[in-house]
C-alpha positions as CSV (number, residue, x, y, z in Angstrom):
1,X,-63.8,-55.7,-12.8
2,X,-64.9,-56.9,-16.2
3,X,-63.2,-55.6,-19.4
4,X,-64.7,-54.2,-22.5
5,X,-62.9,-53.3,-25.7
6,X,-63.5,-50.2,-27.8
7,X,-61.8,-49.7,-31.2
8,X,-60.9,-46.1,-32.3
9,X,-60.2,-45.6,-36.0
10,X,-57.1,-43.6,-36.8
11,X,-58.6,-42.2,-40.0
12,X,-61.9,-40.8,-38.7
13,X,-62.7,-39.2,-35.4
14,X,-66.3,-40.5,-35.7
15,X,-65.4,-44.2,-36.1
16,X,-65.5,-45.8,-32.7
17,X,-66.9,-49.2,-32.1
18,X,-67.7,-51.3,-29.0
19,X,-66.1,-54.6,-29.9
20,X,-65.9,-57.0,-26.9
21,X,-68.4,-56.8,-24.0
22,X,-70.3,-59.1,-21.6
23,X,-73.6,-60.8,-22.6
24,X,-77.0,-59.4,-21.5
25,X,-78.7,-60.3,-18.3
26,X,-81.2,-58.6,-15.9
27,X,-82.6,-59.0,-12.4
28,X,-86.0,-57.3,-13.3
29,X,-88.7,-60.0,-13.5
30,X,-90.6,-58.4,-16.4
31,X,-87.3,-57.8,-18.3
32,X,-86.3,-61.4,-17.8
33,X,-89.6,-62.6,-19.2
34,X,-89.3,-60.2,-22.1
35,X,-85.7,-61.4,-22.8
36,X,-86.9,-65.0,-23.0
37,X,-89.5,-64.0,-25.6
38,X,-87.0,-61.8,-27.5
39,X,-84.4,-64.6,-27.4
40,X,-86.9,-67.1,-28.8
41,X,-88.3,-64.9,-31.6
42,X,-85.6,-62.4,-32.5
43,X,-82.2,-63.7,-31.2
44,X,-80.2,-61.3,-33.3
45,X,-81.3,-58.3,-31.2
46,X,-79.6,-59.6,-28.1
47,X,-76.1,-58.4,-29.1
48,X,-77.5,-54.9,-29.6
49,X,-79.3,-55.0,-26.2
50,X,-76.0,-56.2,-24.6
51,X,-74.4,-53.0,-25.9
52,X,-77.1,-50.9,-24.4
53,X,-76.6,-52.5,-21.0
54,X,-72.8,-52.0,-21.3
55,X,-73.4,-48.3,-22.1
56,X,-75.7,-48.0,-19.0
57,X,-72.9,-49.4,-16.8
58,X,-69.8,-48.1,-18.5
59,X,-68.1,-46.7,-15.4
60,X,-68.1,-50.2,-13.8
61,X,-65.9,-51.7,-16.6
62,X,-62.2,-51.5,-17.4
63,X,-62.2,-50.0,-20.9
64,X,-59.4,-51.2,-23.2
65,X,-59.1,-48.8,-26.2
66,X,-57.5,-50.2,-29.3
67,X,-56.2,-47.8,-31.9
68,X,-54.4,-48.3,-35.2
69,X,-52.3,-45.2,-34.7
70,X,-50.6,-43.8,-31.7
71,X,-52.9,-41.5,-29.7
72,X,-52.5,-39.9,-26.4
73,X,-54.8,-40.6,-23.4
74,X,-56.2,-37.1,-23.5
75,X,-57.1,-37.5,-27.2
76,X,-58.7,-40.9,-26.5
77,X,-60.8,-39.4,-23.7
78,X,-61.8,-36.5,-25.9
79,X,-62.9,-38.9,-28.7
80,X,-64.6,-41.1,-26.2
81,X,-66.5,-38.1,-24.7
82,X,-67.8,-37.1,-28.2
83,X,-68.8,-40.7,-28.9
84,X,-70.7,-40.9,-25.5
85,X,-72.5,-37.6,-26.2
86,X,-73.6,-38.9,-29.7
87,X,-74.8,-42.2,-28.1
88,X,-76.7,-40.3,-25.4
89,X,-78.5,-38.1,-27.9
90,X,-79.4,-41.1,-30.1
91,X,-80.7,-43.0,-27.0
92,X,-82.9,-40.0,-26.1
93,X,-84.4,-40.1,-29.7
94,X,-85.0,-43.9,-29.4
95,X,-86.7,-43.5,-26.0
96,X,-89.1,-40.8,-27.3
97,X,-90.0,-42.9,-30.4
98,X,-90.5,-46.0,-28.3
99,X,-92.8,-44.2,-25.9
100,X,-94.9,-43.0,-28.8
101,X,-95.1,-46.4,-30.5
102,X,-95.6,-48.6,-27.4
103,X,-99.3,-47.7,-26.8
104,X,-100.1,-48.7,-30.4
105,X,-99.0,-52.3,-29.6
106,X,-102.2,-52.7,-27.6
107,X,-104.0,-53.3,-30.9
108,X,-101.6,-56.1,-31.8
109,X,-102.4,-57.8,-28.4
110,X,-105.8,-58.7,-29.9
111,X,-104.1,-61.1,-32.3
112,X,-103.6,-64.7,-31.0
113,X,-100.2,-65.6,-29.6
114,X,-97.7,-63.7,-27.5
115,X,-97.5,-60.0,-28.1
116,X,-93.9,-60.1,-29.3
117,X,-94.0,-56.6,-30.6
118,X,-94.8,-55.2,-27.1
119,X,-92.1,-57.3,-25.4
120,X,-89.5,-56.2,-28.0
121,X,-90.4,-52.6,-27.7
122,X,-90.5,-52.8,-23.9
123,X,-87.1,-54.4,-23.7
124,X,-85.7,-51.8,-26.2
125,X,-87.3,-49.0,-24.2
126,X,-85.9,-50.3,-20.9
127,X,-82.3,-50.6,-22.0
128,X,-82.4,-47.4,-24.1
129,X,-83.7,-45.5,-21.1
130,X,-81.1,-47.0,-18.7
131,X,-78.4,-46.2,-21.2
132,X,-79.6,-42.6,-21.7
133,X,-79.9,-41.9,-18.0
134,X,-76.4,-43.3,-17.3
135,X,-74.8,-41.7,-20.3
136,X,-76.0,-38.3,-19.0
137,X,-73.9,-38.7,-15.9
138,X,-70.8,-40.2,-17.4
139,X,-67.7,-38.1,-17.7
140,X,-64.9,-39.5,-19.8
141,X,-62.3,-38.3,-17.3
142,X,-63.7,-40.7,-14.6
143,X,-63.6,-43.8,-16.8
144,X,-60.9,-46.5,-16.3
145,X,-59.2,-46.8,-19.6
146,X,-56.1,-48.4,-21.0
147,X,-54.7,-47.7,-24.4
148,X,-53.4,-50.5,-26.8
149,X,-52.0,-50.0,-30.2
150,X,-53.0,-52.6,-32.8
């Protein structure tokens, strides 16, 4: 079981960050091709996409929660549940926007060269959708977490 690290701030309940996680990969043929194009033209987006994949498969990981202050497991799970709910709603917003914008990239396809905008939108849509669908089902009580104080 792979491990991911999530940092919870002691000062604010809203400051939670996914710090350490595995790199992006996919078995889907079209997504693989899109990742190659995205990697070549916009390499900075891959860390973001890796986060989306981790969110989509969160129950499969051992989650190590780092906190500056002492917090109970129940408090950590509550904060994690709120964070997951915010992430889910944000992913729903992204999916809707990407669905509305993706058909407009057909006009860009008329330009010479690869349609990087379509590939980028497709990859974002794919990982946002997977993250949204998975986040809907995740319950913080079922996650494998361990607490560490910094």
